[in-house]
C-alpha positions as CSV (number, residue, x, y, z in Angstrom):
1,X,50.0,-25.1,-48.6
2,X,51.2,-28.7,-49.0
3,X,52.1,-30.7,-45.9
4,X,55.8,-31.1,-45.1
5,X,57.3,-34.0,-47.1
6,X,54.4,-34.1,-49.6
7,X,55.5,-34.2,-53.3
8,X,54.8,-31.4,-55.6
9,X,51.4,-31.6,-57.3
10,X,52.8,-32.6,-60.7
11,X,54.9,-35.4,-59.1
12,X,52.0,-36.6,-57.0
13,X,49.8,-36.9,-60.1
14,X,52.5,-38.8,-61.9
15,X,52.9,-41.2,-59.0
16,X,49.1,-41.8,-58.8
17,X,48.8,-43.1,-62.4
18,X,48.5,-46.9,-63.0
19,X,50.7,-48.8,-63.3
20,X,53.1,-47.3,-60.8
21,X,56.4,-46.0,-62.3
22,X,59.6,-47.9,-62.1
23,X,62.2,-46.5,-59.8
24,X,65.7,-46.2,-61.3
25,X,68.6,-45.3,-59.0
26,X,72.1,-46.5,-58.3
27,X,72.5,-45.0,-54.8
28,X,76.1,-44.2,-54.1
29,X,77.4,-45.9,-57.3
30,X,79.0,-43.8,-59.9
31,X,80.3,-44.3,-63.4
32,X,83.4,-42.6,-64.6
33,X,82.5,-40.6,-67.8
34,X,79.7,-43.0,-68.8
35,X,76.7,-41.4,-66.9
36,X,74.9,-40.1,-70.0
37,X,75.1,-43.6,-71.6
38,X,74.0,-45.3,-68.4
39,X,71.0,-42.9,-68.1
40,X,70.0,-43.5,-71.7
41,X,70.1,-47.3,-71.2
42,X,68.0,-47.0,-68.1
43,X,65.3,-44.9,-69.9
44,X,65.4,-47.2,-72.9
45,X,64.9,-50.3,-70.6
46,X,61.9,-48.7,-69.0
47,X,60.4,-47.7,-72.4
48,X,61.1,-51.2,-73.7
49,X,58.7,-52.7,-71.1
50,X,56.1,-49.9,-71.6
51,X,56.5,-48.3,-68.2
52,X,57.1,-44.8,-66.8
53,X,60.1,-44.1,-64.6
54,X,61.3,-42.0,-61.6
55,X,65.0,-41.4,-62.1
56,X,67.0,-40.8,-58.9
57,X,70.2,-38.9,-59.2
58,X,72.4,-40.5,-56.6
59,X,76.2,-39.9,-56.6
60,X,76.3,-40.4,-60.4
61,X,73.8,-37.5,-60.8
62,X,71.9,-39.7,-63.3
63,X,69.0,-37.2,-63.2
64,X,71.1,-34.5,-64.9
65,X,71.3,-36.6,-68.0
66,X,67.6,-37.3,-68.4
67,X,65.0,-35.0,-69.9
68,X,61.8,-35.0,-67.9
69,X,58.8,-36.0,-70.0
70,X,55.3,-37.3,-69.6
71,X,56.8,-40.7,-68.7
72,X,60.1,-39.9,-67.1
73,X,60.6,-37.7,-63.9
């Protein structure tokens, strides 16, 4: 049993890799009808610098428009 607040094992392993992933989130910001495009740009920017990413949903629900992969969660 994992301790309260501990990440799931797959996420913990992802976070433990070097270099650390880039956090992408816009908090309470939202984008009227352009969320898929915004999510795609965020992922492309992270890939352009050769990094992995943690995508936070926020009010824009950015995470709903990103496919989890080996380098994006």
